C-alpha positions, 0 to 999 in steps of 0.5 A: 631415859638418855644419859649424856656424857656432856655436861655444860659443853664439857665431854666427860670421858670417864668417871671413876670412884676410888678410895685412899687411906688419907682421902677416903672415897673420892671421884675422878672425872676425866674430861676432854676440855680446855684448862679453863672449862675443866677448872670451871667444871671442877669448881661447879661439881665440888659444890654438888658432891659430898665427897672429894673430887679430882679432875683430869683433862686434855685440852688447850691451856687457855688460862695463865699459869698464875690463874691456874695456880690460884684456882688449883690452890683453892680446889686442892685446899678444899680437898684437905679441908673436906670441902672438895 
């Protein structure tokens, strides 16, 4: 069996499971991706995970600050509401 470290064209550098007294157990994905790719990955992965998800990325900022803020707001609100 082969396990790929690339999902949807995004290279996953690492996946860590962590715990926090406020969030509980959560997952942090570190990606090699542009901002738009990372946000798209985050939006998709949130729908499949049963615990909170955070994403860290390195890459070109290819979305406007306004779009970044709007998308991050929705994702982080999901954390607070238990949907991310």
